N, C-alpha and C positions, 0 to 999 in steps of 0.2 A: 504494499500500500504505499502511495505517495501523497503526502499532505503539504499544502503550501501555506506558509506562514504569512502574517500580514504584511511583512517586509518584502514578500516576493521571493524569499528563499525557502528552500525545502529543508525542514528540520523535523525529522520523525522522532527524534529521541524521547521527548517528554510524552508524546502520545503513546508510544510503545510501553512506557512505564506503567500505564494503566493496568496492563496484564502481567507484567514481570512477576509481581509477588504471588499471583494465582498460580502461574506455571511453576515457579519455584516451590511452592507448597506441594504440588502434585508430584514434582520430581523426587522430593524428599521421601515419598512413600514407596518409590520404586528402586528395584535392585539394578541400577545401571553399573555395569562392570567394565573394567579394562578390556579392550578388544571388541566391545559392542559397536554396532553400526546404528546410527541414529539419523532420522530425516526430520529436519526441523522446517516447518512452513510458516511464514511470516516472521523471519528471523530479525528484521528491523535493524537495530543498531549493533546487534551481535552480543549483547550482554548474556542472554541465555545460551547462545552459541558457544561463547568461551567457557561457561560453566560446564556444558555438555562435553566440550573437548577435554577438560581437565578429568572428567569422569571416565571417559572411554580411553584416555591415555594414547600413548604412541602407536598402539597397534589397533586402535579403532578408528572410526571415521565419523564425521558429522557433515551431513549434506544440508547446507543452509540455503533456503529458497525465499526469494522475496521479488516483488516487481520493482523495487528500489533497492539495488545492492551496492549503493555508493558507500555505505558505512561497513560493509562486510569485506574482510580480508581473508583470502585463501592461505592456507598453511599446509603442512604435510598431513594434518588430520582433518582440516575444515575444507570442504569443497563448496564452492559458491555457485548458485544457479539462478539466473534470472528468469522468472516465470509469472505470467498473469493467470491466475487460477480461473478467470472467466473463460480462457480459451486454450490455455497451454496444458499439456500433459505434465505430471510430476516425474522428476528424475528417478532412476532406479528400476531394478528388475523385480519381477515377483518374488516374494519370500526373502527379500533382502535385509530388511531392517529389523532389529531387536525392539526399537521404539520409534514411534511416529508422534511428534508433538506439534500441535497447530494452533495458531491464534489468528484471529482477524478482527479488525476494529472498525471498519468504515462501512457499515451497512450490511445487508445480506449478500451472500454469494449468489450469482445468477443460477448455478446448478450445484447446490450443496451436495445432493445425493451422489452425483457422479464423482465429485471430489472425494467424498468419503469412500466410495467404492475403490478409487485408485489408491488411497492410503491403506485401506485394509488389504488390498491385493499385494501391496509392497511389504507388509508386515510378515515376519516369520510366524509360523504356528507357535502360540505361547507368547508372542510379542505384545507390546502394550501400545494402546493408542490414548493419547492425551489431547483433549480439545479445550479451548478457553475462548470465551468471548464476553461481551457485555450485553446484558438484556435491556429491554425497554423500560428502564428504571423510573418509577414515579418520583419526581423530586420531593424531598422532605426537608423543610426548613424549621428547626426547632426554636431558634432564637436569632433575631436580627434587630438592629436599631431602627426605630421609627417604622417608616412605611417600606423599608428596604426588603422585607420578606417577599413581597410580591415580585419585586425585580429579580431577586436571586432565584425564585421559583421559576419565573419565565425563562431566564437564561439557562438554568440547568435543564429544563424541559427541551429547550432547543438543542443544547449540547447532546443530551442523551438520545434524542430522536435523530440527530445527525450521525451519531456513532452506530446506533442499533438499527437504523433504517426507519423510514416513515411508518411501517406496519409493525414496528418493535419486534420483528421476528429474530433479531440478532443474526448470527452468522449461520449457525449450523441447524436451523429450523427449531421451532418451539418445543417439539416433542422428540428430541433427538435420542433420548434413552430407549424409547419404543423402537425407533428406527434402527438402532445398533442391535438390539435384541433380535429384530427381524432379520438382520444381516448375519445372524448366528455368532455375535460377539458375546463373550462370557464376562462374568464379573463386572457388569455395567454399573457404575456408580456416578451419580451426579449430585452436585451441591452448589449453592450460591453463597456468596460472602458479601456482607455489607458491614460498614463501620460507622461510627459517629465521629465527625471531624469538627475541630474547632479553628476559628480563623487564626492565621499566622502559623498553623501547624503544617507539616508536610503535605497532608492530603488536600488542604485548601490551596496551598501554593501550587500544587500539581494542577488543580482545576484552573487556577488563574493563568498558568502557562498554556494549558490546552485551550482556554478561551482565546488567548492572544493568537495561538497557532491557527486556530479554526476561524478566526475573525471574518474572513471574506465570505464564508458560507453561513455564518450565524446571523449576519446583518439582516433585519427585515424592517418594514416601515415602523413597527413597534419596538424592535430591538435595535436601537441606533448605536453608533460608536460611542456616544456619551454614556448610554446605559452599560455598554460593555466595559468601558473605562471604570464606571462605578462599581460594577461586579468585581473587577480585578482589585480595586482598592479595598472592597469589603472582605475579600479573602484574606487580607492581612490584619483584620480587626478581630481581637480575641473575644468580642461580644457576639460573634457569629457562631452558631452551632447548627450543623446541618448533617443529613445522612449522606453517606457516600453513594456512588453508583453502585449497582449489583453486578458484580462479576460472577460468571458461571464456569465451573470447571467439571469436566466429564472424563472419566477414564474407563477403559474396557480392554478385555484381553482376547486375542484372537485364539479361537478354539485350536487345540492340538490334535 
């Protein structure tokens, strides 16, 4: 995914951080060993890529895929592939990878079932699939100065709809666990994560950065540059308390 910041430059780093903690939490549950082969889809800035490379060691491989590979550096362990999931096939042969991990952030994929089929096809029997995305989160503003709660609510709603898509289907369809079961995947587990964030904390600062990054597509007649500037300022105000976006993680194992 490529996202254009309000200054005209492409800076995917902060937007990618929305799902890094979710993916990291899932990876902690899995037995990723030296010598394993991993396919990472939506590699972004390469933070998770580097973590995976350390886990698989010198005799493993990480195939990092994104449609913006400018932040990814190939190494003896890391192979970098430019792919658009809307039209391109994934790299790798059938039954190649011990782990396939995928995230997506900017609306729904046009053909998510086909992409899932490709990922499962490339998994070894017994291999793990990890998916992460952001759902159509209803904004929750618990405390804000004066009349600013309505402004925060409107901007968050616009942000979440921009990321999850206008129908709030997120990336991997709304009923992905049932779909994975129908695809004969085993040990299917899905969960969502939300937090409470306070102004001037890391979560609110992340939201401020994301709003600045997505500014060109967030603006509407009701949400002006002035409103977005006010939102960014409020994210540094300790008097603001709000609910985070809802991140969703799904893991499943290919039957042996």
